[in-house]
N, C-alpha and C positions, 0 to 999 in steps of 0.2 A: 830756831833751826831744828828740822826733823832728824831725829835718832833713830838709826835701824839696824837692822841685820840683812845679808845676802848670803846666797847660797847656790851651789851646782850640785847640791845632794852630796852626800858622803856615805860612803859603804863603811859601816862600822865594825869595831871588833865587839864580837859577843862576849859575856861573862867568862865562856869557857875557852875563850882564846881564838876562837874561829871567827872567820871574818863572814858579816851578814850577807844577804844577797842584794842585788841591784833593787829589787822590788821592796825590800825591807827599807832601804835607803830612801824611797819614794814615800812610803806610809810614814817613816820619822820626819821626814821634811814637813808635812802636813802638820804632825804633832807640835814641831818647834814653832811652824806659824801661829798656829792656835794659841800656843803658850806665850809668844811675843805679844799677841794683841792681849792677853791676858793680864801681862805686867807693864801694859801701858806704852809699848814701843810705837813710833810713828809710822813707821815704813818696813816692809820686807820685800826685799827683791830675790826673784828666781832667775838663775842664769842658766845658759845652754852650754853643755858640753856633751860629748858623744864617746865617753870612757867607761870603763868597769868600775873605778873609784868614784868618779863624778858623772852619775847616770841621768842627770836631769836633760833629756833631750828635747823635751817639748814643754817648755816654760809655760805656756798659755794654758795647758791641760791642768796643770799644777795651780795656776792662779785662779783658774774658774772653780776648781774644788776649795780652795781657800776662800776665795770670794763669798761663797755659799756659807762656809764655815763661821768665818770671822765676823766681827761686829764693827769694829772701829779703825783698825790699822790699814793703812794705804799699802796698795801692793802694786809690783809692776815687773817686768822683765829686766834682767841687767847681766847680759844683754839678748836680745833677738838676733841672731845673725842673719842678718838682712838679706846679705848677698846670694846666700843658698837657700832662701824661702822665697815663697810668693807673696807679695805684697797684699794681694786680695786676702788670702787666707790669714796672713797676720793680723790684717784690721780686722776681719770676722772673727777670729778667734779672741782676739783681746776686747773687742767690743760686746760678745758675749760675756766675758768674764766681768766686764764693767758693768754689766747688767744684772749678773747674779750677785755681785758685791754691792749693789746700790750706789754705782758712781765712785768706787775707789780704786781704779785700776788705770795705770799709764804703761806706755813702752818706752824702753830706751833700744834704739835700733843701733847697732854696731857691727863692724866687719869682722868682729870674733877675734879672741886672744888666743886662738888656735885654727888650724886650717883642716881639721878633721872633718868637718861637713862638706868640703869641696869634693872629694872623691867619692865620699858617701852618696851625694845626691847629683853627681854626674858632672861639676862644673870646674872650668880651669883655672888654676891659681893665676895664669897671665891675665884672665880677665877680674882680677881682685876688686880692684878700684872702680871698673866701668860697670861691673854688677853692683856694686853698692850705691854707686851715684845715682843709675838709673832706676832702681829699684826704692830708693829713699825719695826719688822724685815722684814715683806714682804712689807710693803709700801717703805722702803728704796731698796729693791730688784725690785720693780717696777719703782721707779725713776730711777734706773741705768740701766734698761734693758726693750727693746721694748717687747721682749717675755721673761715670766718669767716662770722658774720652782722654785717649793717651796712646802715645806711639813711642818706641824706642828700638834698640837692638836687642836687648835680652830676653824678650818675651812678646807673645803674640800682642798685636793693638786691641784696644777697647774702645768701642764706640757707644757711647750712652748706655754704658753697662751699670746695671743696678747692683749696688753693693749694700747689704744689710746683714744684720741690724745696725742700727745707726747710735751713734753717741751725739746727743743734742749738744751742740758747742764744741764738738770734737774732742778725740783723746788728746791728752797732753803726751806729746812726743819728744823724747830727749834724743839728742845724738850722743852715742856713747863713744869714748876714744881712749886708749891707753896712753894717749902722749902726742901723737903725732900733731905737728905744729898745724900742717894743712889741714887737720879736722877742726881744730880751733877755728881756723879762719872760715872753713866751710860753714860750721854751725853759726857764727857771727853774721856771716853773709845771708844766711838763711832765717836768721832770728830765731833760731830754735834754742830751747834750754840745753846746756851740755852736761854731760855726767863724766868724770874722769875716774877711769879704773887704775889705781896706783899700786903699785908694788916697789916703788922705790923712788929714789930722788930726794928733795928738801922742800920744805914749803916755799922757800924763793922761787925755785924752780917752778911750782906750781901756779903760783901768783904770777910769773911772768906768761905762762900758758894762759890764764884767765884774762891778762890784758891784751893777749893778741886776740882773743875771743871779742872782748868787749869793742877793742878798736875796731876791728872787722864790721862789727855790728853798728858802730857810728857812722862807718865809711858807708854802709848800706842804708843809712837813715832810720834804724830800727830805733824804737823808744828803748831807753836804758832799763825802764821800769819792766819791760816785757822779759828782760834776759834773767836767767837762773843758771846756778851752778851747783853741781852735785858732786861729791866724793864718794868712792867705794875703794875701801883699802883692807888690808890683813889687820886683825886685831884680835884682843882676846882679855877678859876682865876676871880678875880673882881678888878675893880679900887681900893678899898680900900680893905688892906689884912684883917682887922678885920670883914668887912663885908662879905668877902669870906668865912672865916671860921664859922661865925655865920650862914650863910646860908646853908653852906655844911654839917655842923654838923646836922643841922634838916634834910636835905634830908638823909645823911648816917643813921641815927638814924631811920628815918622813914622805909629805905630799910630793915635794919637788923630784925626790928620788924616784918615786913609782912612777910619776908623769913622765920623766925622763926614759925610765927602762920600758914604758908604754910606747914611746915615740922613738925608741931607738937611738939615744942621744945621752950626752953626758949629763949629769946633774947641775940643774941653773940655779940651785939655792943659796944660800947664804952661808958663811962660816960663822961661830959663834960672835967673833968680832964686829963683823958688819953687822949681825943681826942687833947687838946689843947697841950699835951706834943708831941703827934704823928705829929701835924701839925706844930710844930717848927723845927728849925734846930737840928739834932740829932736824928729825927723821920721820918716816911716815909710816912706821907700825905703830899702831896704838894698841899695845899689850901693856897691862899694868894694873894698878888698884884702882878703885872706883874713882876716888880724889883725884889721882894723876891724870886717868884718862879726860875727865870731865875738864881739868885745868888745860890739858894739850887740844882739847876741840874747840873751846872757848878761845885759845891764844890764835889757833888756826883760822877760826871764823873772823876773827877780827883781821887777820892778813889777806885772807882770801874773799870774804864775803859770801860765802857759800850757804845754801838754803838745806841742804841735807847732807848727812855723812852717815854712810853704813859700812858695817863691818862685816868680813867674811872671818869667821871663828871655827866652822867645821871643816878642818882639815886633818889629813894624814890618820884616817880611822878614831878620831876623838870620840869618847864615850858619851852615849846620851845624856849621862848625869852630869858631867862636868861642862857640855854645852849648855844644858838647861840652866845650870847656876850661873854660866857667864851672861846669858840671855838674861836672867833675873836680875842680876847685879846692873847690866846696861840699862834695864827698863826701870828699876827702883832706885837706883842711887846714881848713876851717871846722868840720864837724862834729864831728871828733875833738877840737878845743880846746873846743867847747862842751860835749862829753860829760865832758872832764877836770875842768872847773871845776864843772859840775853835780854829776858824781859823788862831789865831795869831802865 
C-alpha cells in the first residue's frame, strides 16, 4: 500500500509570529514535496483551493515543478476541480507534468470540497453535477484518443481535435469523492479507480462505500483486478501519540475557524471530545505516534482493501519544522512498518 501526504498549500506562521505570504506557501510546498521524496514516501498529492490560507489554485503547475525536482515519489492532483476547469487543459497540463516527472503523475478528478471556483470562473452551482459528468466524459475521451470527437452541453464540441502531449497508455484518472454514494456508483460503472476524501465517519461506513463501488463495477462487467481504492484523510505523526493529537487538534481547529470566517459561516470543526474519538481506533483521523498510525493503517487496509493512504498534515499555519518532522516520521517509521506487515 502506498503511503503519502497531500496538501492544498498552507500559509505558515513565521518565527516572528506573522503570517507568511501565499507565494511563500507555494515555495514551502515544493520544499515539502522534495523532502517527502527524500524520506521515502510513495505519493504526494496536491489539491485545489482558492483561499488566502490554502492558496494552491493550480495543482498541475506545482506537479510539473515537483516532477522535475523529485526522483521517485509518485505525484498527483487531489483533487482537480473538474467542473470548473477545461478537460483539454487538465489533460495537457497533467500530461506535461507526467513527461517532466518521467511518468510519475496521475489525476484525481472531483467536484471539489468547496464551491469557491464556481463564481470565480463564471459557472452556476445549479449546473454542479452536469458540469462534472460531462467534463469527466470528455476527459476520459481525451485520455483514450489522440484525436477527439465529442459533443455535450457545457462547452463547444470537438471534431477530430488533436490533444498533445500524449501519455502512452493513458494517465491514471481517479474519481475523487467526499463520500456521495452516487459517486461510488459512478466510479464503479465507469471502471475508474476511486479516491475517498475523508473528514469523518467510521471504517465501517467507508467499507460500505467501497462495497457500493465494487458492486457497481461488477454489474457493469469490469474486472475486479482493475479496481482501486485510495483514502485521503487528516493526520499527523509525532514521537508521542498524545503530543501528536494535542498539536493537531489545535491546528485543525484553527484551520476550520479560518475557513468558516473566509466563507461567512459558523465553525464546522470538531470539539475536543469528538476529535479524540475520531483520532482513536474506530475513527478516521490518523494522528498519533508512528507505531499507532502504522497499526491503524494496517487495520484499515485489512477492512477496506485500499492501495493508497495519504494524510493532510499542514493545517492551521503549522510551522515548517513541525511539518517536516511529521513527514519524516511518516516516511522513515510508519511506511516501513506498513510495508513489512502487508508484504508478508
